[in-house]
C-alpha positions as a Python dict, from the first residue, in 0.01 Angstrom:
ca = {
    (1, 'M'): (0, 0, 0),
    (2, 'I'): (81, 201, -297),
    (3, 'A'): (244, -101, -467),
    (4, 'S'): (-35, -305, -354),
    (5, 'S'): (-323, -97, -510),
    (6, 'T'): (-107, -36, -829),
    (7, 'L'): (-99, -414, -875),
    (8, 'I'): (-469, -428, -848),
    (9, 'R'): (-527, -177, -1101),
    (10, 'I'): (-299, -356, -1342),
    (11, 'A'): (-447, -696, -1279),
    (12, 'L'): (-794, -539, -1314),
    (13, 'A'): (-696, -358, -1650),
    (14, 'G'): (-541, -667, -1776),
    (15, 'A'): (-866, -856, -1701),
    (16, 'L'): (-1069, -581, -1858),
    (17, 'G'): (-851, -600, -2150),
    (18, 'L'): (-864, -981, -2196),
    (19, 'A'): (-1264, -948, -2174),
    (20, 'A'): (-1233, -712, -2447),
    (21, 'C'): (-1039, -916, -2653),
    (22, 'E'): (-1247, -1186, -2612),
    (23, 'R'): (-1554, -963, -2682),
    (24, 'S'): (-1396, -840, -3007),
    (25, 'N'): (-1368, -1188, -3148),
    (26, 'H'): (-1764, -1159, -3190),
    (27, 'Q'): (-1865, -942, -3450),
    (28, 'T'): (-2165, -701, -3388),
    (29, 'F'): (-2393, -573, -3660),
    (30, 'Q'): (-2689, -316, -3654),
    (31, 'G'): (-3036, -396, -3766),
    (32, 'W'): (-3393, -391, -3711),
    (33, 'V'): (-3691, -631, -3731),
    (34, 'E'): (-3936, -638, -4032),
    (35, 'A'): (-4215, -848, -4155),
    (36, 'D'): (-4404, -940, -4445),
    (37, 'L'): (-4726, -861, -4419),
    (38, 'V'): (-5056, -1060, -4583),
    (39, 'F'): (-5297, -804, -4722),
    (40, 'V'): (-5628, -934, -4741),
    (41, 'S'): (-5909, -767, -4968),
    (42, 'P'): (-6222, -865, -5143),
    (43, 'D'): (-6221, -980, -5495),
    (44, 'D'): (-6435, -702, -5625),
    (45, 'P'): (-6480, -344, -5452),
    (46, 'G'): (-6767, -287, -5212),
    (47, 'R'): (-6891, -142, -4884),
    (48, 'V'): (-6787, -317, -4556),
    (49, 'E'): (-7065, -449, -4371),
    (50, 'Q'): (-6926, -658, -4102),
    (51, 'L'): (-6578, -653, -3921),
    (52, 'G'): (-6520, -953, -3704),
    (53, 'V'): (-6176, -867, -3576),
    (54, 'R'): (-5976, -575, -3405),
    (55, 'E'): (-5605, -508, -3434),
    (56, 'G'): (-5390, -694, -3240),
    (57, 'D'): (-5643, -1016, -3248),
    (58, 'A'): (-5480, -1353, -3286),
    (59, 'V'): (-5664, -1536, -3582),
    (60, 'T'): (-5636, -1889, -3710),
    (61, 'V'): (-5695, -2032, -4088),
    (62, 'G'): (-6060, -1992, -4159),
    (63, 'S'): (-6143, -1739, -3907),
    (64, 'P'): (-6402, -1493, -4021),
    (65, 'L'): (-6244, -1158, -4084),
    (66, 'F'): (-6490, -918, -4263),
    (67, 'A'): (-6811, -908, -4486),
    (68, 'V'): (-6873, -674, -4801),
    (69, 'D'): (-7219, -613, -4925),
    (70, 'E'): (-7337, -885, -5153),
    (71, 'D'): (-7661, -729, -5328),
    (72, 'L'): (-7515, -725, -5657),
    (73, 'Q'): (-7354, -1091, -5638),
    (74, 'R'): (-7706, -1245, -5503),
    (75, 'A'): (-7871, -1089, -5839),
    (76, 'D'): (-7595, -1249, -6045),
    (77, 'V'): (-7639, -1581, -5879),
    (78, 'A'): (-8026, -1573, -5944),
    (79, 'A'): (-7967, -1485, -6306),
    (80, 'A'): (-7716, -1744, -6377),
    (81, 'A'): (-7936, -2001, -6216),
    (82, 'A'): (-8252, -1912, -6409),
    (83, 'A'): (-8011, -1919, -6719),
    (84, 'A'): (-7896, -2267, -6610),
    (85, 'A'): (-8258, -2380, -6555),
    (86, 'E'): (-8371, -2269, -6911),
    (87, 'A'): (-8070, -2441, -7084),
    (88, 'R'): (-8132, -2768, -6892),
    (89, 'A'): (-8502, -2748, -6995),
    (90, 'R'): (-8416, -2703, -7359),
    (91, 'L'): (-8158, -3008, -7356),
    (92, 'A'): (-8448, -3219, -7209),
    (93, 'R'): (-8686, -3119, -7491),
    (94, 'L'): (-8434, -3209, -7741),
    (95, 'E'): (-8343, -3556, -7604),
    (96, 'A'): (-8718, -3642, -7563),
    (97, 'Q'): (-8930, -3750, -7838),
    (98, 'Q'): (-9020, -3487, -8115),
    (99, 'Q'): (-9405, -3509, -8020),
    (100, 'R'): (-9581, -3504, -7698),
    (101, 'P'): (-9729, -3841, -7562),
    (102, 'A'): (-10092, -3731, -7659),
    (103, 'E'): (-9999, -3662, -8008),
    (104, 'V'): (-9828, -4015, -8044),
    (105, 'A'): (-10147, -4164, -7891),
    (106, 'V'): (-10360, -4019, -8179),
    (107, 'L'): (-10140, -4160, -8430),
    (108, 'E'): (-10127, -4486, -8257),
    (109, 'A'): (-10526, -4482, -8306),
    (110, 'Q'): (-10485, -4377, -8661),
    (111, 'Q'): (-10264, -4687, -8690),
    (112, 'E'): (-10537, -4922, -8556),
    (113, 'R'): (-10807, -4785, -8786),
    (114, 'S'): (-10579, -4828, -9076),
    (115, 'E'): (-10490, -5186, -8960),
    (116, 'A'): (-10855, -5258, -8951),
    (117, 'M'): (-10925, -5102, -9300),
    (118, 'L'): (-10641, -5285, -9442),
    (119, 'A'): (-10768, -5614, -9293),
    (120, 'L'): (-11103, -5553, -9483),
    (121, 'S'): (-10958, -5457, -9793),
    (122, 'T'): (-10717, -5761, -9805),
    (123, 'A'): (-11012, -5999, -9743),
    (124, 'E'): (-11189, -5820, -10046),
    (125, 'F'): (-10891, -5869, -10250),
    (126, 'E'): (-10851, -6218, -10197),
    (127, 'R'): (-11207, -6297, -10248),
    (128, 'Q'): (-11225, -6082, -10571),
    (129, 'K'): (-10882, -6257, -10685),
    (130, 'A'): (-11057, -6620, -10635),
    (131, 'L'): (-11358, -6519, -10832),
    (132, 'A'): (-11172, -6360, -11109),
    (133, 'E'): (-10976, -6655, -11159),
    (134, 'K'): (-11297, -6868, -11196),
    (135, 'G'): (-11454, -6630, -11416),
    (136, 'Y'): (-11719, -6527, -11195),
    (137, 'T'): (-11657, -6141, -11140),
    (138, 'P'): (-11573, -5891, -11398),
    (139, 'K'): (-11228, -5764, -11396),
    (140, 'S'): (-11326, -5404, -11290),
    (141, 'Q'): (-11429, -5555, -10952),
    (142, 'F'): (-11107, -5711, -10910),
    (143, 'D'): (-10895, -5395, -11003),
    (144, 'T'): (-11118, -5191, -10769),
    (145, 'A'): (-11057, -5458, -10460),
    (146, 'Q'): (-10684, -5458, -10565),
    (147, 'A'): (-10645, -5060, -10543),
    (148, 'N'): (-10841, -5059, -10222),
    (149, 'Y'): (-10598, -5295, -10072),
    (150, 'N'): (-10282, -5120, -10219),
    (151, 'R'): (-10409, -4787, -10072),
    (152, 'D'): (-10483, -4917, -9716),
    (153, 'R'): (-10133, -5081, -9715),
    (154, 'A'): (-9973, -4749, -9811),
    (155, 'V'): (-10169, -4551, -9543),
    (156, 'L'): (-10080, -4787, -9278),
    (157, 'E'): (-9720, -4777, -9379),
    (158, 'E'): (-9736, -4394, -9362),
    (159, 'I'): (-9878, -4382, -9031),
    (160, 'R'): (-9630, -4629, -8894),
    (161, 'R'): (-9347, -4427, -9028),
    (162, 'Q'): (-9502, -4104, -8862),
    (163, 'I'): (-9499, -4292, -8519),
    (164, 'V'): (-9128, -4370, -8559),
    (165, 'V'): (-9040, -4018, -8651),
    (166, 'A'): (-9268, -3868, -8347),
    (167, 'R'): (-9073, -4107, -8118),
    (168, 'L'): (-8721, -3990, -8250),
    (169, 'A'): (-8538, -3727, -8039),
    (170, 'S'): (-8352, -3418, -8220),
    (171, 'R'): (-8061, -3440, -8428),
    (172, 'D'): (-7707, -3537, -8274),
    (173, 'E'): (-7565, -3190, -8358),
    (174, 'D'): (-7866, -2986, -8197),
    (175, 'I'): (-7844, -3198, -7871),
    (176, 'A'): (-7441, -3155, -7858),
    (177, 'A'): (-7509, -2773, -7875),
    (178, 'A'): (-7769, -2781, -7620),
    (179, 'R'): (-7544, -2970, -7383),
    (180, 'Q'): (-7228, -2707, -7449),
    (181, 'A'): (-7512, -2436, -7373),
    (182, 'L'): (-7599, -2597, -7043),
    (183, 'A'): (-7230, -2655, -6945),
    (184, 'M'): (-7160, -2284, -6997),
    (185, 'A'): (-7469, -2178, -6803),
    (186, 'E'): (-7368, -2413, -6516),
    (187, 'A'): (-7010, -2257, -6506),
    (188, 'R'): (-7129, -1916, -6499),
    (189, 'Q'): (-7366, -2013, -6220),
    (190, 'K'): (-7080, -2160, -6046),
    (191, 'S'): (-6868, -1825, -6093),
    (192, 'A'): (-7154, -1603, -5961),
    (193, 'E'): (-7194, -1837, -5653),
    (194, 'T'): (-6817, -1842, -5561),
    (195, 'K'): (-6829, -1464, -5603),
    (196, 'L'): (-7111, -1440, -5346),
    (197, 'A'): (-6918, -1650, -5113),
    (198, 'R'): (-6608, -1469, -5131),
    (199, 'R'): (-6767, -1156, -5006),
    (200, 'R'): (-6734, -1315, -4653),
    (201, 'V'): (-6349, -1338, -4628),
    (202, 'A'): (-6189, -1564, -4417),
    (203, 'S'): (-5824, -1568, -4291),
    (204, 'P'): (-5611, -1732, -4518),
    (205, 'V'): (-5334, -1766, -4254),
    (206, 'A'): (-5268, -1792, -3893),
    (207, 'G'): (-5140, -1470, -3736),
    (208, 'T'): (-5216, -1146, -3579),
    (209, 'V'): (-5416, -851, -3719),
    (210, 'K'): (-5154, -600, -3746),
    (211, 'Q'): (-5365, -308, -3887),
    (212, 'I'): (-5724, -248, -4029),
    (213, 'Y'): (-5757, -9, -4315),
    (214, 'F'): (-6140, 3, -4364),
    (215, 'R'): (-6427, -33, -4122),
    (216, 'P'): (-6813, -75, -4149),
    (217, 'G'): (-6972, 170, -4364),
    (218, 'E'): (-6653, 261, -4577),
    (219, 'M'): (-6621, 176, -4949),
    (220, 'V'): (-6345, -47, -5033),
    (221, 'P'): (-6198, 55, -5372),
    (222, 'V'): (-6026, -178, -5636),
    (223, 'G'): (-5730, -350, -5506),
    (224, 'R'): (-5717, -203, -5171),
    (225, 'P'): (-5679, -427, -4868),
    (226, 'V'): (-5937, -422, -4572),
    (227, 'L'): (-5668, -523, -4313),
    (228, 'A'): (-5324, -666, -4280),
    (229, 'L'): (-5239, -987, -4105),
    (230, 'L'): (-4888, -1078, -3968),
    (231, 'P'): (-4792, -1458, -3941),
    (232, 'P'): (-4515, -1509, -3683),
    (233, 'A'): (-4301, -1698, -3968),
    (234, 'N'): (-4290, -1379, -4177),
    (235, 'I'): (-4102, -1180, -3912),
    (236, 'K'): (-3743, -1148, -4003),
    (237, 'V'): (-3428, -930, -3892),
    (238, 'R'): (-3244, -740, -4145),
    (239, 'F'): (-2894, -611, -4099),
    (240, 'F'): (-2599, -493, -4296),
    (241, 'V'): (-2265, -676, -4283),
    (242, 'P'): (-1938, -510, -4437),
    (243, 'E'): (-1764, -668, -4736),
    (244, 'P'): (-1463, -772, -4511),
    (245, 'S'): (-1704, -953, -4301),
    (246, 'L'): (-1907, -1121, -4584),
    (247, 'P'): (-1703, -1459, -4609),
    (248, 'K'): (-1794, -1536, -4242),
    (249, 'V'): (-2174, -1525, -4327),
    (250, 'G'): (-2348, -1800, -4473),
    (251, 'L'): (-2699, -1936, -4569),
    (252, 'G'): (-2809, -2144, -4265),
    (253, 'N'): (-2585, -2009, -4035),
    (254, 'T'): (-2717, -1917, -3689),
    (255, 'V'): (-2695, -1562, -3532),
    (256, 'Q'): (-2767, -1419, -3203),
    (257, 'V'): (-3001, -1114, -3196),
    (258, 'H'): (-3012, -887, -2913),
    (259, 'C'): (-3274, -608, -2843),
    (260, 'D'): (-3348, -374, -2567),
    (261, 'G'): (-3608, -555, -2325),
    (262, 'C'): (-3537, -887, -2459),
    (263, 'N'): (-3447, -1160, -2205),
    (264, 'G'): (-3122, -1284, -2361),
    (265, 'D'): (-3019, -1328, -2699),
    (266, 'L'): (-3247, -1478, -2953),
    (267, 'P'): (-3127, -1738, -3213),
    (268, 'A'): (-3204, -1659, -3574),
    (269, 'R'): (-3120, -1863, -3904),
    (270, 'I'): (-2982, -1660, -4211),
    (271, 'D'): (-3185, -1736, -4512),
    (272, 'F'): (-3087, -1436, -4734),
    (273, 'I'): (-2772, -1271, -4852),
    (274, 'A'): (-2800, -987, -5106),
    (275, 'Q'): (-2587, -1034, -5407),
    (276, 'T'): (-2529, -684, -5471),
    (277, 'A'): (-2338, -447, -5230),
    (278, 'E'): (-2468, -93, -5128),
    (279, 'F'): (-2367, 204, -4920),
    (280, 'T'): (-2437, 177, -4555),
    (281, 'P'): (-2812, 312, -4526),
    (282, 'P'): (-2851, 601, -4287),
    (283, 'V'): (-3060, 382, -4030),
    (284, 'V'): (-2717, 225, -3944),
    (285, 'Y'): (-2470, 486, -3983),
    (286, 'T'): (-2198, 496, -3716),
    (287, 'L'): (-1848, 672, -3710),
    (288, 'E'): (-1688, 335, -3802),
    (289, 'E'): (-1940, 223, -4070),
    (290, 'R'): (-2000, 550, -4251),
    (291, 'A'): (-1932, 511, -4635),
    (292, 'K'): (-1862, 155, -4620),
    (293, 'L'): (-1986, -100, -4892),
    (294, 'V'): (-2230, -332, -4708),
    (295, 'F'): (-2465, -653, -4805),
    (296, 'L'): (-2812, -691, -4670),
    (297, 'V'): (-2879, -994, -4505),
    (298, 'E'): (-3178, -1141, -4347),
    (299, 'A'): (-3253, -1381, -4076),
    (300, 'R'): (-3549, -1564, -3943),
    (301, 'P'): (-3582, -1576, -3580),
    (302, 'K'): (-3670, -1928, -3401),
    (303, 'E'): (-3898, -1722, -3145),
    (304, 'P'): (-4075, -1450, -3356),
    (305, 'E'): (-4314, -1367, -3101),
    (306, 'R'): (-4059, -1216, -2871),
    (307, 'L'): (-3975, -942, -3132),
    (308, 'R'): (-4166, -649, -3245),
    (309, 'V'): (-4174, -503, -3588),
    (310, 'G'): (-3959, -172, -3648),
    (311, 'Q'): (-3757, -257, -3306),
    (312, 'P'): (-3384, -210, -3363),
    (313, 'V'): (-3145, -493, -3267),
    (314, 'R'): (-2798, -599, -3246),
    (315, 'V'): (-2697, -925, -3421),
    (316, 'L'): (-2396, -1100, -3305),
    (317, 'L'): (-2185, -1341, -3526),
    (318, 'V'): (-2014, -1581, -3314),
    (319, 'G'): (-1770, -1825, -3469),
    (320, 'V'): (-1956, -1872, -3777),
    (321, 'E'): (-1836, -1980, -4107),
    (322, 'A'): (-1953, -1936, -4461),
    (323, 'K'): (-2111, -2267, -4602),
    (324, 'R'): (-1923, -2378, -4918),
}
């Protein structure tokens, strides 16, 4: 019996030793879960008026998050719209004829009267010319008729030119300057409208509301976010690899991540390896790893929703080789 029990203990010890040898072929490193948060803030400071989400809520792209007071922005839009309307009216005046239609109508009436007077003086001139050629009229009458004809013709030509000028628009350089002023006013109006629209902020990414920093009634200073979002793709596992094991780790390698409470190991893909070594941080100090040079490595889990930020994990390298 003694020999039999001894043999059983030896066999169990051998089996455990073999399992330990197999386990030792898998390198395990300590790490933790981190995330790149997306901080959402208004373009300009203001007071939070509406908050449409709570911490832990899931949001999609375009989901309303919060609104900031917009009184000043509405006033800017009104002022910019008025300036654009003024510039538009000024351009229309310059592009139109210089005088109003009623004034042009007066000139046209004067033209008709001058044409009638010219017709009368032309007939008298022709009559006096015929009589003068036959010697039936004194030369003074002929000279008077000729002077009246020349006068009426000059008056009609003057009125015609006034009508042409009245129907002309302003000079090209004045119109070009007015068009540039209108474009600038419209751009300012568009900018003011955009600032007004951005007082109501929507989610730029899909994810979870991680933390809220300001609530309705609170003033948001310049550059401060109202809340932070956590997209699932921004969750990553960070761990440190000792320098002797670094050749076994390569970009694109798959590692297995294990955590307390996780149902099995989680696969993750390595997408970052530090180029500079550092001493083992206190968060991963162990008796074996203390004071060793290590390299920071980051891996993106394929199922990030199963992990929590700040959660300690163990990263297992199983038969991986560095990519060349």
